[in-house]
C-alpha positions in Angstrom: 0.0 0.0 0.0 1.3 3.4 -1.0 1.9 6.0 1.7 -0.7 8.8 1.9 1.8 11.5 0.9 2.1 9.9 -2.5 -1.7 10.2 -3.0 -1.5 13.9 -1.8 1.4 14.5 -4.3 -0.5 13.0 -7.2 -3.6 15.1 -6.3 -1.4 18.2 -6.0 0.1 17.6 -9.4 -3.3 17.2 -11.0 -4.6 20.4 -9.3 -1.6 22.3 -10.4 -2.0 21.1 -13.9 -5.7 22.1 -14.1 -4.8 25.4 -12.5 -2.2 26.1 -15.2 -4.7 25.1 -18.0 -7.4 27.4 -16.5 -4.9 30.3 -16.2 -3.7 29.8 -19.7 -7.3 29.7 -21.1 -8.2 32.8 -19.1 -5.2 34.7 -20.3 -5.8 33.9 -24.0 -9.6 34.4 -24.0 -9.9 37.5 -21.8 -9.9 39.9 -24.8 -12.5 37.8 -26.5 -14.7 37.9 -23.3 -14.4 41.7 -23.1 -15.3 42.0 -26.8 -18.4 39.8 -26.3 -19.4 41.9 -23.2 -19.2 45.1 -25.3 -21.2 43.4 -28.1 -23.9 42.3 -25.6 -24.1 45.9 -24.1 -24.3 47.4 -27.6 -27.2 45.0 -28.4 -29.0 46.0 -25.2 -28.5 49.7 -25.9 -29.7 49.4 -29.5 -33.1 48.3 -28.1 -33.5 51.3 -25.8 -31.7 54.0 -27.8 -32.8 54.3 -31.5 -29.8 54.2 -33.8 -31.1 57.3 -35.7 -30.6 59.6 -32.8 -26.8 59.2 -32.4 -23.6 59.0 -34.4 -21.4 57.8 -31.6 -20.9 54.6 -29.6 -22.8 55.0 -26.3 -20.7 52.2 -24.8 -17.5 54.2 -25.4 -19.0 57.5 -24.3 -20.3 56.3 -20.9 -19.9 58.2 -17.7 -20.1 56.9 -14.1 -22.5 58.5 -11.7 -23.6 57.8 -8.1 -27.3 57.3 -7.2 -28.9 58.3 -4.0 -28.0 55.0 -2.3 -24.3 55.6 -3.1 -24.2 52.9 -5.8 -22.3 53.6 -9.0 -24.4 53.7 -12.2 -22.8 53.6 -15.7 -24.7 56.1 -17.9 -24.4 55.4 -21.7 -24.7 58.6 -23.6 -25.9 58.9 -27.2 -24.7 62.0 -29.0 -25.3 63.5 -32.4 -23.3 66.3 -33.8 -21.6 66.7 -30.4 -24.8 67.0 -28.4 -26.3 64.4 -26.1 -29.6 63.1 -27.6 -30.3 60.4 -25.1 -29.0 58.3 -22.3 -29.4 54.7 -21.0 -28.6 53.1 -17.7 -29.5 50.1 -15.7 -32.4 50.2 -13.2 -33.4 47.5 -10.8 -36.9 46.5 -9.6 -38.0 43.8 -7.3 -40.1 41.0 -8.8 -41.5 37.8 -7.5 -38.3 35.9 -8.2 -35.9 38.6 -6.9 -34.2 41.5 -8.6 -35.3 42.5 -12.1 -32.6 44.2 -14.0 -33.7 46.6 -16.8 -32.0 48.9 -19.2 -33.8 52.3 -19.5 -33.3 54.7 -22.4 -34.4 58.3 -21.9 -34.3 61.3 -24.3 -33.1 64.8 -23.2 -36.7 65.8 -22.5 -37.2 62.9 -20.0 -39.3 60.7 -22.3 -38.7 57.0 -22.3 -37.0 55.9 -25.5 -37.2 52.2 -24.5 -37.0 49.7 -21.7 -35.8 46.1 -21.8 -35.4 43.4 -19.2 -31.8 42.3 -19.2 -31.8 39.8 -16.3 -34.4 38.3 -14.0 -35.6 35.1 -12.4 -39.3 35.5 -12.9 -41.7 32.6 -13.3 -42.0 31.3 -16.9 -45.4 32.0 -18.3 -46.2 34.6 -15.6 -43.7 37.2 -14.6 -41.4 36.6 -17.6 -44.0 38.5 -19.7 -41.8 41.5 -19.0 -39.5 40.1 -21.8 -40.0 41.9 -25.1 -39.6 38.5 -26.8 -42.7 37.1 -24.9 -45.1 40.1 -25.0 -45.2 43.8 -26.0 -46.0 44.9 -22.4 -42.6 46.4 -21.8 -42.7 48.4 -25.0 -45.8 50.4 -23.9 -43.6 52.6 -21.7 -41.9 54.2 -24.8 -42.9 57.9 -25.1 -44.0 58.2 -21.5 -42.4 60.5 -18.9 -42.8 61.6 -15.3 -45.6 64.0 -16.3 -47.3 61.5 -18.6 -48.9 59.9 -16.7 -48.9 61.9 -13.5 -46.8 60.5 -10.6 -49.9 59.0 -8.9 -50.6 56.9 -12.0 -47.2 55.4 -12.2 -48.6 52.2 -10.6 -50.3 49.0 -11.8 -54.1 49.2 -12.1 -54.6 47.1 -9.0 -52.8 49.9 -7.0 -54.8 52.7 -8.7 -52.4 53.3 -11.5 -52.7 53.1 -15.3 -50.4 50.1 -16.1 -51.7 46.5 -16.7 -50.6 43.8 -14.4 -50.4 40.1 -15.5 -53.1 37.6 -14.5 -51.7 35.8 -11.5 -48.6 38.0 -11.4 -48.9 41.5 -10.0 -45.6 41.6 -8.1 -43.4 41.6 -11.2 -45.1 44.4 -13.1 -45.5 46.4 -9.9 -41.7 46.2 -9.4 -41.0 47.1 -13.0 -43.3 50.1 -13.1 -41.8 51.4 -9.8 -38.3 50.9 -11.1 -39.0 52.8 -14.3 -40.6 55.7 -12.4 -37.5 55.8 -10.1 -35.3 55.7 -13.1 -37.1 58.7 -14.6 -36.8 60.5 -11.3 -33.1 59.8 -11.3 -32.8 61.4 -14.8 -34.8 64.4 -13.7 -32.6 65.0 -10.7 -29.3 64.5 -12.6 -30.2 65.7 -16.1 -27.6 68.5 -16.2 -24.8 66.1 -15.4 -26.0 63.5 -17.8 -26.3 65.8 -20.9 -23.3 68.0 -20.2 -20.4 67.5 -22.6 -17.0 68.5 -21.3 
């Protein structure tokens, strides 16, 4: 029977070998991973910032701001002829399955250019109706602003607002509507910083 230190040595050699392979793979694929992340972000932004309103790459012209809770938010700015025409940034609501991450696009007047769910764990067939690929519910925010509808109507109908909820799933749309309203309030409070070009 082999001594236990031989087994430990063999295991150590295997672990070291796998570690080297992982490090090697990470080193040679990190640029590809970054490129894919930029492509994914550009795809998300193209759904909330119409391509016709900018001649720049909003991903490259992003700025970092801090929200009221002290969390950093990356704001992607669309510009045309050197002027900001719209911005997009991530907002987060609380759904039935946890956090719902959304990308919100807003023009310089505070109107919604588009909203898309980027990550969530909502129940298939119920809460996942926030996905544009499933229904057009999320697209109905386009063109709205803090004044249209008035603040008291930025709720689901069950809560006295104007937005539809889903049958059997009120929590998800309630969280999304609230997140969009807060996102628009964030824009209203920080508009000058978002649209200013240095």
